C-alpha positions as CSV (number, residue, x, y, z in Angstrom):
1,M,15.6,-53.4,131.3
2,R,13.4,-50.4,130.3
3,T,15.7,-48.9,127.8
4,Q,17.3,-52.0,126.2
5,G,14.4,-54.5,126.6
6,M,16.6,-56.9,128.7
7,H,14.8,-59.0,131.2
8,F,15.8,-61.2,134.2
9,T,17.6,-64.5,133.7
10,H,17.9,-67.3,136.2
11,E,21.3,-68.1,134.8
12,W,23.1,-65.5,136.9
13,E,26.4,-67.2,136.4
14,K,26.5,-65.5,132.9
15,P,26.5,-61.8,134.1
16,V,28.7,-62.7,137.1
17,K,31.2,-64.3,134.7
18,A,31.3,-61.2,132.6
19,V,32.0,-59.0,135.6
20,L,34.7,-61.2,137.0
21,D,36.4,-61.6,133.5
22,N,36.3,-57.9,132.9
23,L,37.8,-56.9,136.2
24,G,40.1,-59.9,136.4
25,L,38.9,-60.9,139.9
26,D,39.5,-64.1,141.8
27,D,38.8,-65.4,145.4
28,V,35.8,-63.1,145.8
29,T,32.8,-63.0,148.1
30,I,29.4,-62.6,146.3
31,V,26.5,-61.1,148.2
32,G,23.0,-61.5,146.9
33,I,20.1,-59.6,148.5
34,S,16.4,-60.7,148.3
35,L,16.2,-62.6,145.0
36,G,20.0,-62.5,145.2
37,G,19.6,-65.2,147.8
38,Y,19.0,-67.5,144.9
39,L,21.1,-65.6,142.3
40,A,24.4,-65.5,144.3
41,P,24.5,-69.2,145.2
42,R,23.5,-70.0,141.6
43,A,26.5,-68.1,140.2
44,A,28.8,-69.8,142.8
45,A,27.6,-73.2,141.5
46,F,29.2,-72.5,138.2
47,D,32.1,-70.1,138.9
48,K,34.7,-71.2,141.5
49,R,36.4,-67.8,141.4
50,I,33.7,-67.2,144.0
51,S,35.1,-68.4,147.3
52,R,32.4,-67.2,149.7
53,V,28.7,-66.9,149.2
54,V,26.3,-64.6,151.2
55,A,22.6,-65.3,150.6
56,W,21.0,-62.2,152.2
57,S,17.6,-64.0,152.2
58,V,16.4,-67.5,152.5
59,F,15.5,-68.4,148.9
60,P,15.3,-72.1,147.9
61,C,12.7,-71.6,145.1
62,F,11.0,-68.5,143.8
63,Q,7.8,-70.2,142.9
64,D,7.4,-71.7,146.3
65,I,8.1,-68.4,148.0
66,I,5.4,-66.6,146.0
67,V,2.8,-69.3,146.6
68,G,3.9,-69.7,150.2
69,T,2.2,-66.5,151.0
70,Q,-1.2,-68.2,150.4
71,K,-3.1,-70.6,152.6
72,L,-2.1,-74.3,152.4
73,A,-5.2,-75.4,150.5
74,M,-4.5,-72.7,147.9
75,Q,-0.9,-73.9,147.6
76,K,-1.9,-77.5,147.0
77,A,-4.5,-76.4,144.4
78,F,-1.9,-74.3,142.7
79,H,0.6,-77.1,142.3
80,I,-2.1,-79.4,141.0
81,M,-3.2,-76.8,138.4
82,M,0.4,-76.2,137.3
83,K,0.9,-79.9,136.8
84,L,-2.2,-80.0,134.7
85,H,-1.1,-76.9,132.7
86,A,-4.4,-75.3,133.6
87,R,-3.6,-71.8,132.3
88,P,-7.2,-70.4,132.2
89,I,-7.8,-71.5,135.8
90,I,-4.5,-70.1,137.1
91,D,-5.1,-66.8,135.3
92,L,-8.7,-66.5,136.6
93,V,-7.9,-67.3,140.2
94,F,-4.9,-64.9,140.4
95,G,-6.7,-62.3,138.5
96,K,-9.5,-62.3,141.1
97,K,-7.0,-62.2,143.9
98,A,-5.1,-59.4,142.4
99,K,-8.3,-57.3,142.4
100,K,-8.6,-57.8,146.2
101,E,-5.0,-57.8,147.3
102,P,-2.6,-54.9,146.3
103,M,0.5,-57.0,147.0
104,I,-0.6,-59.7,144.5
105,D,-1.7,-57.1,141.9
106,W,1.7,-55.4,142.1
107,G,3.5,-58.8,142.1
108,L,1.8,-60.0,138.9
109,K,2.2,-56.7,137.0
110,H,5.8,-56.3,138.0
111,G,6.6,-60.0,137.6
112,C,5.1,-60.2,134.1
113,Y,7.1,-57.2,133.1
114,A,10.5,-58.1,134.7
115,Y,10.4,-61.7,133.6
116,E,8.8,-61.2,130.2
117,A,5.7,-63.3,131.1
118,K,2.4,-63.2,129.2
119,D,0.1,-63.9,132.1
120,A,0.0,-65.3,135.7
121,Y,0.5,-68.9,134.4
122,D,3.5,-68.0,132.4
123,Y,4.9,-65.9,135.3
124,A,4.5,-68.9,137.7
125,R,6.1,-71.2,135.1
126,K,9.2,-68.9,134.8
127,L,9.5,-68.5,138.5
128,K,10.1,-72.3,138.8
129,L,13.4,-71.7,136.9
130,Y,14.6,-69.9,139.9
131,D,15.0,-73.1,141.9
132,L,18.3,-73.8,143.8
133,E,17.8,-77.5,144.0
134,P,19.0,-78.5,140.5
135,V,22.4,-76.8,141.1
136,A,22.7,-77.0,144.9
137,E,25.1,-80.0,144.9
138,K,27.6,-77.9,142.7
139,I,27.9,-75.3,145.5
140,T,31.2,-76.1,147.3
141,Q,32.1,-72.8,148.8
142,D,31.6,-71.4,152.3
143,M,28.1,-70.0,152.6
144,L,26.3,-67.7,154.9
145,I,22.5,-67.4,154.8
146,I,20.7,-64.5,156.4
147,G,17.0,-64.5,157.4
148,A,14.4,-62.3,159.1
149,D,11.8,-63.8,161.4
150,Q,9.0,-61.4,160.4
151,D,9.7,-61.1,156.6
152,H,6.4,-60.2,154.9
153,F,7.5,-61.9,151.7
154,I,9.7,-64.9,152.6
155,D,8.9,-67.6,155.3
156,Y,12.2,-68.1,157.0
157,R,11.1,-71.6,157.9
158,L,12.0,-72.6,154.3
159,I,15.6,-72.6,155.6
160,G,15.3,-76.3,156.5
161,R,14.7,-77.2,152.9
162,E,17.5,-75.0,151.7
163,I,20.0,-76.4,154.2
164,N,19.1,-80.0,153.1
165,M,19.9,-79.0,149.5
166,L,23.4,-77.7,150.3
167,K,25.2,-81.1,150.8
168,N,28.6,-80.1,149.4
169,V,29.3,-76.6,150.8
170,K,32.6,-76.2,152.6
171,S,30.8,-74.6,155.5
172,L,27.3,-73.4,156.2
173,T,26.2,-70.7,158.6
174,F,22.6,-69.5,159.1
175,R,21.8,-66.2,161.0
176,L,18.2,-65.3,161.8
177,F,17.6,-61.7,162.8
178,T,14.6,-60.7,164.9
179,D,12.7,-57.7,166.2
180,K,14.9,-57.6,169.2
181,E,17.6,-56.3,166.8
182,D,15.2,-54.2,164.7
183,A,16.1,-56.4,161.8
184,Q,13.0,-58.6,161.5
185,N,11.8,-57.2,158.1
186,H,12.5,-58.3,154.6
187,C,16.3,-57.9,153.9
188,N,16.5,-56.8,157.5
189,V,15.4,-53.3,156.7
190,G,15.7,-51.3,159.9
191,N,19.1,-52.4,160.9
192,G,21.3,-53.0,157.9
193,K,24.4,-52.3,159.9
194,I,24.1,-55.4,162.1
195,V,23.9,-57.5,158.9
196,L,26.9,-55.9,157.3
197,D,28.9,-56.3,160.5
198,T,27.8,-60.0,160.6
199,I,28.9,-60.5,157.0
200,C,32.3,-58.8,157.6
201,D,32.9,-60.8,160.8
202,W,32.0,-64.0,159.0
203,I,34.5,-63.3,156.1
204,I,37.2,-62.5,158.7
205,Q,36.6,-65.8,160.5
206,I,36.7,-67.8,157.2
207,N,40.0,-66.1,156.2
208,R,41.5,-66.8,159.6
209,R,40.5,-70.4,159.3
210,D,42.1,-70.7,155.8
211,D,45.3,-68.9,156.9
212,K,46.0,-71.5,159.6
């Protein structure tokens, strides 16, 4: 991205197709971590060479996840302002919040760079493209979703919305990790081994089912 000027795309099926074509792969398991919790299922919706999907983060919609870190009144006001295309107000509000909260300041600066956005409003608009709902019904593979109950970035309770989207998956498993397993943080940092073991066990179970 820094040397070639390439930026993120929500159409993750395109780079995945290039990899699968180049390596001649079929019947694969795709694992997407953090934002990959959207990207991996998105790719699976368009490429059936993917047989198993691991979303290593609850991730129904990027815009909702970002705004979900704010108070409910702020969330409602944000959605109204976006519908009204109120760019100056959005930029002003998030600019002020960025001065007070380092996480928001980093998120805006990094987000505008990574997603080639001009300002907070443009960034928020582009994040809406990373929404699983428009393609969710095309996901027909086995799917495993992994969450963390004290994730500082993603509210795991969004899982209900995500599950309701996935109407046509072959099977759906959700595993929530907690502090009892030292895996309560974003992407379960603290105990990656338990997650990798869970993923491997899940793949084995799926393969055993299909071999019957």
